[in-house]
C-alpha positions as CSV (number, residue, x, y, z in Angstrom):
1,M,-23.2,26.9,-9.5
2,H,-19.6,25.8,-9.9
3,D,-19.1,24.4,-6.4
4,R,-22.0,21.9,-6.4
5,P,-20.4,18.8,-7.9
6,F,-17.1,19.4,-6.1
7,R,-18.9,20.0,-2.8
8,A,-20.8,16.7,-3.2
9,F,-17.7,14.7,-4.2
10,Y,-15.4,16.0,-1.5
11,K,-17.8,15.7,1.4
12,M,-18.0,12.0,0.6
13,R,-15.9,9.6,2.6
14,Y,-13.7,7.6,0.2
15,G,-11.9,7.8,-3.1
16,C,-8.9,8.9,-5.0
17,S,-7.9,10.8,-8.1
18,A,-4.8,12.0,-9.8
19,G,-3.0,15.3,-9.5
20,H,0.3,17.1,-10.0
21,A,2.3,19.9,-8.3
22,L,1.7,23.5,-9.4
23,H,5.4,24.0,-9.5
24,A,8.4,21.9,-10.6
25,E,9.4,22.1,-6.9
26,L,7.2,22.5,-3.9
27,S,7.1,26.1,-2.6
28,D,6.2,28.1,0.5
29,W,4.7,31.6,0.6
30,I,3.2,34.0,3.1
31,L,0.0,35.9,2.5
32,D,-1.5,38.3,5.1
33,G,0.9,36.9,7.7
34,V,-0.2,33.3,7.1
35,A,2.5,30.8,6.0
36,V,1.2,28.2,3.5
37,R,3.3,25.5,1.9
38,E,2.7,23.3,-1.0
39,I,2.8,19.6,-0.2
40,L,3.0,16.3,-2.0
41,K,-0.1,14.4,-3.0
42,L,1.0,11.6,-0.8
43,R,0.9,13.8,2.3
44,F,-2.5,15.2,1.3
45,D,-3.9,11.7,0.7
46,A,-2.6,10.5,4.0
47,L,-4.5,13.3,5.8
48,A,-7.6,13.9,3.6
49,G,-7.6,11.5,0.7
50,Y,-10.1,9.3,2.3
51,A,-12.7,12.1,2.1
52,R,-12.6,12.1,-1.7
53,D,-15.2,10.4,-3.9
54,P,-13.8,8.6,-7.0
55,R,-16.2,10.4,-9.3
56,A,-14.6,13.7,-8.5
57,V,-12.0,13.1,-11.2
58,L,-14.7,13.3,-13.8
59,S,-15.5,16.9,-12.9
60,G,-12.2,18.3,-11.7
61,E,-8.5,17.8,-12.0
62,E,-6.5,18.1,-8.8
63,V,-3.6,20.5,-9.5
64,A,-1.8,21.1,-6.2
65,Y,-2.1,20.6,-2.5
66,F,-1.3,22.9,0.4
67,E,-1.1,23.1,4.2
68,D,-0.8,25.9,6.7
69,E,2.4,25.8,8.8
70,G,0.5,24.6,11.8
71,G,-1.2,21.7,10.0
72,T,-4.6,23.0,10.9
73,I,-6.1,23.6,7.5
74,L,-5.4,21.7,4.2
75,G,-6.0,23.1,0.7
76,M,-6.4,21.8,-2.8
77,L,-6.2,23.6,-6.1
78,I,-8.6,22.1,-8.8
79,R,-9.2,22.8,-12.5
80,D,-12.8,22.5,-13.7
81,R,-12.7,20.2,-16.7
82,S,-15.6,21.7,-18.4
83,D,-14.8,25.4,-18.0
84,N,-11.0,25.2,-17.6
85,D,-10.9,27.6,-14.7
86,F,-9.5,27.1,-11.2
87,S,-10.7,27.1,-7.6
88,G,-9.3,26.3,-4.2
89,M,-10.8,24.0,-1.6
90,A,-10.2,24.0,2.1
91,F,-10.3,21.0,4.5
92,G,-10.6,21.1,8.3
93,R,-10.9,18.5,11.0
94,D,-14.3,17.2,11.9
95,K,-15.3,16.1,15.3
96,K,-13.4,12.8,14.9
97,L,-10.3,14.7,13.7
98,R,-10.7,13.7,10.1
99,F,-9.9,16.3,7.4
100,R,-13.0,17.0,5.3
101,W,-14.2,19.6,2.9
102,T,-15.6,22.7,4.5
103,S,-15.4,25.6,2.0
104,M,-14.0,26.7,-1.3
105,T,-13.0,29.9,-3.3
106,D,-14.6,31.4,-6.4
107,F,-13.3,30.2,-9.8
108,F,-10.5,32.0,-11.6
109,Q,-8.9,31.9,-15.0
110,E,-5.3,31.5,-13.7
111,P,-4.1,28.9,-11.2
112,E,-2.0,31.5,-9.3
113,Q,-5.2,33.6,-8.7
114,A,-7.0,30.6,-7.2
115,R,-3.9,29.8,-5.1
116,D,-3.8,33.3,-3.6
117,A,-7.5,33.2,-3.0
118,L,-7.1,29.8,-1.3
119,A,-4.4,31.3,1.0
120,E,-6.8,34.1,2.0
121,L,-9.5,31.4,2.7
122,V,-7.0,29.5,4.9
123,A,-6.2,32.7,6.8
124,D,-9.9,33.2,7.4
125,L,-10.5,29.6,8.5
126,L,-7.7,29.8,11.0
127,E,-9.8,32.3,12.9
128,K,-12.8,30.0,13.0
129,P,-13.6,27.8,16.0
130,D,-13.0,24.0,15.7
131,E,-16.8,23.5,15.6
132,F,-16.9,25.3,12.2
133,H,-15.5,22.2,10.5
134,H,-17.7,19.7,12.3
135,Q,-20.1,18.0,9.9
136,G,-22.9,16.8,12.1
137,D,-22.6,13.1,11.0
138,E,-19.7,12.0,13.2
139,V,-20.4,9.0,15.5
140,G,-18.1,8.1,18.3
141,A,-14.8,9.5,19.5
142,P,-11.7,9.9,17.4
143,V,-9.6,6.8,17.0
144,D,-6.7,6.8,19.4
145,F,-4.5,4.2,17.8
146,F,-1.4,4.4,20.0
147,T,-2.8,4.7,23.4
148,P,-2.3,1.2,25.0
149,L,-5.4,-0.8,25.7
150,H,-3.5,-3.5,27.6
151,A,-1.1,-4.0,30.4
152,P,2.6,-3.6,29.2
153,E,3.2,-7.4,29.4
154,A,0.3,-8.1,27.0
155,L,1.5,-5.6,24.3
156,H,3.1,-7.0,21.1
157,P,6.8,-6.2,21.1
158,D,6.7,-4.9,17.5
159,Y,3.8,-2.6,18.5
160,M,5.9,-1.3,21.4
161,K,8.7,-0.5,19.0
162,V,6.5,1.4,16.6
163,A,4.7,3.2,19.4
164,T,7.7,4.3,21.4
165,E,10.9,4.4,19.3
166,G,12.0,7.5,17.6
167,V,13.0,5.8,14.3
168,F,9.4,4.8,13.8
169,S,8.0,8.3,14.2
170,P,7.3,8.6,10.4
171,A,5.1,5.4,10.6
172,R,3.2,6.7,13.6
173,G,2.7,10.0,11.9
174,I,1.1,8.5,8.7
175,I,-0.9,5.7,10.5
176,E,-2.6,8.1,13.0
177,P,-4.6,10.1,10.4
178,M,-5.3,6.9,8.4
179,M,-6.8,5.1,11.3
180,R,-9.3,7.9,11.9
181,W,-10.9,6.8,8.6
182,H,-10.6,3.0,8.9
183,E,-13.9,1.4,9.8
184,D,-13.4,-1.2,12.5
185,L,-16.3,-3.4,11.5
186,D,-15.2,-6.3,13.8
187,G,-14.7,-4.0,16.7
188,N,-11.3,-5.3,17.8
189,F,-8.8,-3.8,15.2
190,V,-6.9,-1.5,17.6
191,E,-6.9,-4.1,20.4
192,Q,-5.4,-6.8,18.1
193,F,-2.9,-4.4,16.5
194,Q,-1.5,-3.7,19.9
195,S,-1.4,-7.3,21.2
196,T,-2.2,-10.6,19.4
197,A,-2.4,-9.8,15.7
198,F,0.1,-7.0,15.0
199,D,1.3,-8.3,11.6
200,Q,-2.2,-9.2,10.4
201,R,-3.5,-5.7,11.2
202,V,-0.6,-4.0,9.5
203,W,-1.3,-6.1,6.4
204,E,-4.9,-4.9,6.4
205,L,-3.8,-1.3,6.9
206,Y,-1.5,-1.7,3.9
207,L,-4.4,-3.0,1.8
208,F,-6.6,-0.2,3.0
209,A,-4.0,2.5,2.0
210,T,-3.3,0.8,-1.4
211,L,-7.0,0.4,-2.4
212,T,-7.6,4.1,-1.5
213,E,-4.7,5.2,-3.5
214,L,-6.0,3.1,-6.5
215,G,-9.3,5.0,-6.4
216,F,-11.6,2.5,-4.6
217,R,-14.5,3.7,-2.4
218,L,-14.7,1.0,0.3
219,D,-17.9,-0.5,1.6
220,A,-18.3,0.3,5.3
221,D,-21.5,-1.9,5.7
222,H,-20.1,-5.4,5.5
223,A,-17.4,-7.1,7.5
224,V,-17.1,-10.0,5.1
225,P,-15.0,-10.2,3.1
226,D,-12.4,-7.7,4.5
227,F,-12.7,-5.2,1.6
228,I,-15.3,-4.4,-1.0
229,G,-14.1,-1.7,-3.3
230,R,-15.8,0.2,-6.1
231,S,-14.0,2.6,-8.4
232,L,-14.4,4.1,-11.9
233,R,-12.5,1.1,-13.2
234,G,-14.7,-1.5,-11.6
235,E,-15.5,-3.5,-8.4
236,V,-13.5,-6.0,-6.4
237,A,-13.8,-8.0,-3.2
238,I,-10.7,-8.9,-1.2
239,E,-10.1,-11.2,1.8
240,A,-6.8,-10.7,3.7
241,V,-4.8,-13.9,4.3
242,T,-1.7,-14.1,6.5
243,V,0.9,-16.9,6.9
244,G,1.9,-17.2,10.6
245,P,4.6,-19.1,12.3
246,T,4.1,-22.8,13.2
247,R,3.1,-23.2,16.8
248,M,3.2,-26.0,19.3
249,G,0.7,-24.8,21.8
250,A,1.8,-21.3,22.8
251,Q,5.3,-21.9,21.6
252,I,6.6,-20.9,18.2
253,V,8.3,-23.7,16.3
254,P,11.5,-22.4,14.6
255,Q,11.5,-22.6,10.8
256,P,13.8,-25.4,9.4
257,P,17.4,-24.5,8.7
258,I,18.2,-22.9,5.4
259,E,22.0,-22.8,5.6
260,T,22.8,-25.1,2.7
261,V,21.6,-25.0,-0.9
262,E,19.8,-28.2,-0.4
263,Q,18.0,-26.9,2.7
264,Q,17.1,-23.7,0.9
265,H,15.6,-25.7,-2.0
266,A,13.6,-27.9,0.4
267,Y,12.3,-24.8,2.3
268,L,11.1,-23.0,-0.9
269,N,10.0,-26.0,-2.8
270,D,7.9,-27.8,-0.2
271,Y,8.0,-26.3,3.3
272,M,6.8,-22.8,2.3
273,P,4.2,-24.0,-0.3
274,I,2.6,-26.0,2.5
275,K,2.7,-22.9,4.7
276,F,1.0,-20.8,2.0
277,G,-1.4,-23.6,1.2
278,S,-2.9,-24.0,4.7
279,P,-4.4,-20.5,5.2
280,L,-5.4,-20.2,1.5
281,F,-7.2,-23.5,1.6
282,S,-8.9,-22.5,4.9
283,K,-10.1,-19.3,3.3
284,L,-11.4,-21.2,0.3
285,R,-13.5,-23.3,2.5
286,K,-15.4,-20.2,3.8
287,R,-17.0,-19.8,0.4
288,Y,-17.0,-16.0,0.4
289,W,-18.3,-16.0,-3.2
290,E,-21.7,-17.0,-1.9
291,Q,-22.0,-13.7,0.0
292,P,-24.8,-11.7,-1.8
293,Q,-22.9,-8.3,-1.3
294,I,-20.1,-9.4,-3.7
295,A,-22.2,-11.2,-6.3
296,G,-20.7,-10.7,-9.8
297,M,-17.4,-9.2,-8.4
298,P,-13.9,-10.7,-8.8
299,L,-12.8,-12.2,-5.5
300,I,-9.2,-11.8,-4.5
301,F,-7.2,-13.4,-1.7
302,A,-4.5,-11.0,-0.5
303,V,-1.7,-13.1,1.1
304,A,1.2,-11.9,3.2
305,D,4.0,-14.1,4.7
306,F,4.8,-13.5,8.4
307,S,5.9,-17.1,9.1
308,S,9.3,-15.9,10.4
309,P,11.1,-12.5,10.7
310,G,11.8,-11.1,7.3
311,S,10.6,-14.3,5.5
312,M,8.5,-12.3,3.0
313,V,11.7,-11.1,1.4
314,Y,12.6,-14.5,-0.1
315,T,9.4,-16.6,-0.2
316,R,7.8,-15.1,-3.3
317,S,9.0,-18.1,-5.5
318,A,7.4,-20.5,-3.1
319,L,4.0,-18.8,-3.4
320,E,4.2,-18.8,-7.2
321,R,5.2,-22.5,-7.2
322,Y,2.2,-23.4,-5.1
323,L,-0.4,-21.3,-6.9
324,Y,0.4,-22.6,-10.4
325,G,2.0,-26.0,-9.6
326,Y,5.0,-25.7,-11.8
327,D,8.7,-26.0,-11.4
328,Y,11.2,-24.6,-13.9
329,T,14.7,-25.5,-15.0
330,A,16.9,-23.2,-17.1
331,D,18.0,-24.2,-20.6
332,Q,19.1,-22.5,-23.9
333,D,17.3,-22.2,-27.2
334,E,19.1,-22.5,-30.6
335,Q,20.1,-18.8,-30.5
336,G,21.7,-19.2,-27.1
337,N,18.9,-17.4,-25.2
338,V,18.1,-18.6,-21.7
339,I,14.7,-20.2,-21.5
340,A,12.7,-21.8,-18.7
341,I,11.5,-25.4,-19.1
342,P,8.3,-26.1,-17.1
343,A,7.5,-29.3,-15.2
344,K,4.1,-29.9,-13.6
345,L,4.1,-30.6,-9.9
346,T,1.6,-32.9,-8.2
347,E,2.2,-32.4,-4.5
348,H,4.3,-30.7,-1.8
349,R,5.6,-33.0,1.0
350,W,7.2,-32.0,4.3
351,G,7.5,-34.7,7.0
352,D,4.1,-36.2,7.4
353,K,2.3,-33.3,5.7
354,V,1.3,-33.6,2.0
355,I,-0.8,-31.2,0.0
356,P,-1.6,-31.1,-3.7
357,S,0.3,-28.5,-5.7
358,G,-1.5,-25.9,-7.8
359,F,-4.0,-23.9,-5.7
360,F,-5.7,-22.6,-8.8
361,D,-6.4,-26.2,-9.9
362,I,-8.2,-27.5,-6.8
363,P,-12.0,-27.7,-6.6
364,D,-13.8,-24.3,-6.0
365,A,-10.6,-22.3,-6.7
366,Q,-12.3,-21.1,-9.9
367,Y,-14.2,-18.7,-7.7
368,I,-11.0,-16.9,-6.8
369,S,-10.1,-14.4,-9.6
370,A,-6.5,-13.8,-8.4
371,V,-4.1,-13.9,-5.5
372,I,-2.2,-10.7,-4.7
373,S,0.9,-10.4,-2.6
374,T,3.9,-8.2,-1.9
375,S,7.0,-8.2,0.3
376,A,6.2,-4.6,1.2
377,G,3.1,-4.9,3.4
378,T,5.1,-4.3,6.6
379,I,5.8,-1.5,9.0
380,S,8.9,-0.5,7.0
381,K,6.6,0.5,4.1
382,F,4.6,2.8,6.5
383,N,7.9,4.2,7.8
384,R,9.2,5.0,4.3
385,M,5.9,6.5,3.1
386,G,5.9,8.6,6.3
387,V,9.2,10.1,5.4
388,V,8.2,10.8,1.8
389,G,5.0,12.4,3.1
390,G,6.8,14.6,5.6
391,F,5.6,12.8,8.8
392,G,7.6,12.2,11.9
393,A,10.3,13.9,13.8
394,G,12.5,14.7,10.8
395,D,15.6,13.2,12.2
396,V,15.4,9.6,10.7
397,L,17.6,8.8,7.8
398,M,16.5,5.7,5.7
399,I,18.5,3.7,3.3
400,R,16.5,1.1,1.2
401,E,18.3,-1.8,-0.5
402,G,16.7,-4.5,-2.5
403,T,16.1,-6.2,-5.9
404,C,13.8,-5.3,-8.7
405,I,12.8,-6.7,-12.1
406,D,15.5,-6.4,-14.8
407,R,13.7,-5.4,-18.0
408,D,16.5,-6.7,-20.1
409,S,15.0,-9.6,-22.1
410,G,18.2,-11.7,-21.6
411,A,18.4,-11.1,-17.8
412,T,18.6,-14.2,-15.6
413,H,18.7,-12.2,-12.3
414,P,17.0,-9.2,-10.9
415,L,18.6,-5.8,-10.7
416,V,20.0,-4.7,-7.3
417,F,19.0,-1.2,-6.2
418,K,19.9,1.2,-3.3
419,A,17.9,4.3,-2.5
420,V,18.1,7.2,0.0
421,V,14.5,7.5,1.0
422,N,14.9,11.1,2.4
423,A,16.4,12.4,-0.9
424,P,14.2,14.9,-2.8
425,G,14.0,12.8,-5.9
426,Y,12.8,9.6,-4.1
427,R,9.2,8.6,-4.8
428,E,7.2,5.6,-3.7
429,S,3.5,4.6,-3.9
430,W,1.5,2.2,-1.8
431,G,0.9,0.0,-4.8
432,E,4.6,-0.2,-5.8
433,G,5.8,-3.8,-5.6
434,L,2.4,-5.4,-5.6
435,N,2.1,-8.7,-7.5
436,V,-1.2,-9.9,-9.0
437,Y,-1.3,-13.7,-9.8
438,H,-4.2,-14.3,-12.2
439,N,-6.2,-17.5,-12.0
440,P,-6.3,-19.1,-15.5
441,H,-9.5,-20.9,-14.5
442,A,-11.3,-18.0,-12.9
443,N,-15.1,-17.7,-13.4
444,I,-14.8,-13.9,-13.2
445,P,-11.4,-12.9,-14.6
446,L,-9.7,-9.9,-12.9
447,S,-9.0,-6.8,-15.2
448,D,-5.5,-5.5,-15.1
449,N,-6.9,-2.0,-15.0
450,L,-8.0,-2.4,-11.4
451,F,-4.4,-2.6,-10.3
452,P,-2.5,-0.4,-12.8
453,S,0.6,0.0,-10.5
454,A,1.1,-3.7,-9.9
455,A,3.0,-6.5,-11.8
456,H,0.6,-8.9,-13.4
457,H,1.6,-12.6,-13.7
458,R,-0.1,-15.3,-15.7
459,C,0.7,-19.0,-16.2
460,D,-1.3,-21.1,-18.7
461,G,-2.0,-24.9,-18.6
462,D,1.3,-25.7,-20.2
463,G,3.3,-23.7,-17.7
464,N,4.1,-20.8,-20.0
465,W,4.7,-17.8,-17.8
466,A,4.1,-14.1,-18.7
467,T,4.6,-11.0,-16.6
468,E,3.6,-7.4,-17.3
469,A,5.3,-5.0,-14.8
470,P,5.9,-1.3,-14.3
471,D,9.4,0.0,-15.3
472,F,10.4,-0.1,-11.6
473,H,9.0,-3.1,-9.8
474,P,10.8,-4.0,-6.5
475,L,10.7,-7.7,-5.6
476,A,12.0,-7.4,-2.1
477,S,13.9,-4.8,0.0
478,R,15.2,-4.0,3.4
479,T,15.3,-0.6,5.0
480,Q,18.0,0.6,7.4
481,L,17.0,3.2,10.0
482,F,19.3,5.8,11.5
483,G,17.8,8.0,14.2
484,G,18.9,11.3,15.6
485,V,20.4,12.4,12.3
486,D,20.8,15.9,10.9
487,V,19.1,14.7,7.6
488,A,19.7,18.0,5.7
489,N,23.4,17.7,6.5
490,A,23.6,14.1,5.6
491,L,21.9,14.7,2.2
492,A,24.2,17.6,1.4
493,E,27.2,15.2,1.7
494,M,25.6,12.6,-0.6
495,D,26.4,12.5,-4.3
496,G,24.3,11.1,-7.2
497,P,20.7,10.2,-7.7
498,A,18.2,9.2,-5.0
499,I,18.2,5.6,-6.3
500,R,20.9,3.6,-8.1
501,F,20.8,0.3,-9.9
502,W,23.4,-2.5,-10.4
503,K,23.4,-5.7,-12.4
504,H,23.4,-8.7,-10.1
505,S,27.0,-9.7,-10.7
506,Q,28.5,-6.2,-11.3
507,G,30.0,-3.8,-8.9
508,E,29.3,-0.6,-10.8
509,A,26.0,1.3,-11.0
510,D,24.1,1.3,-14.3
């Protein structure tokens, strides 16, 4: 009787729910000669989270996650919300190598009892043939993401780095199980990831992981727009947008120089707004809101800047400038507090190119509920998440440095932070650093609840800006990679917390 709702929910394909560790620290134990270890939710979700239905959270609370030492069987401890008792679930690989629910234990009054029963179940399942976990509904062969589909000269250089270099083994480790769940509705995702559209496909993978983390069950029946998600919080439709480099035929035109302050201002005030404007306007002309499958849903454009190497780290202000069509100058009020004085923009001009400013003000933009963006939708994100989730060779040390929102009301600059990604206290989520820019004229406003881990930005018709953000909201960061490292040794020699913060103009940590 107990297992029916859980069996139904966890045999489904998509979804997400919350959970916490059984212990303050993750633990290993051996029962009947089988070694089982407790793992982070991040690792479980990367391997099996796509098999979870969002409604599962209504019936059960996820308490802890486990894996046998060979990585053959996964386990989950749940608490029945109605009876307040505990059970263990086991997940094995189906015919397409996707971890899915296969069996569960009885229910027990104490979580430790359910944990031990789960370990016994894992031991039993390790004796079963692979076919025991096959579901009978698998179609096609397992996705083999990193086997080249092209001759070496046709492969994207960034793909080659990720596929072959040791410092990217965590990214490979977390992408492989993810791609076994990703539905390639266009039929060319892997081919383009390896060759002509590496950045665009990484951006879509990031959105796929983030939406799953946020509890959305993704529509696998429609290729347009890129994502249709349904969760307990609501529905959303998302079209991915990328800003690429300027090309003259097959040749990439270098970005303009940004060596002087004047050049930097021109680049951010006009050049990049035009770069953002071109693909956003092109997407607007496709009129996605007329698609019957997303009728009544908020429609979002998810934009990422790949116009030049690392450009997404410093072009956020250009996107904000273009979306709302406002410039700001700093001033002081009567109490001496720094305030921003808005000035409405009419256009952006670069050479012979001129576009109107204020994307949300142009005709038909009222059908776009919001634009979302982040500087983190890159392969570095996958590499960091891979380390946190325990993927990869285990010999890659990562140091992350960047800026984040300073919650001090009088702050005029962001905080600077530095983090050791491998440190036990370091945590990161897919949604961390995501920015949601709400359209003040939207026909269907977007609820903040759909993206609870993001920063939400609003700007009214007078240019008044308001932001609601999590306590830690990174604006941009870079990750240094050190391969072939004895990570345990390196961590033993480090002092202090996993992440430290500095004021922009200070030299000492806060």
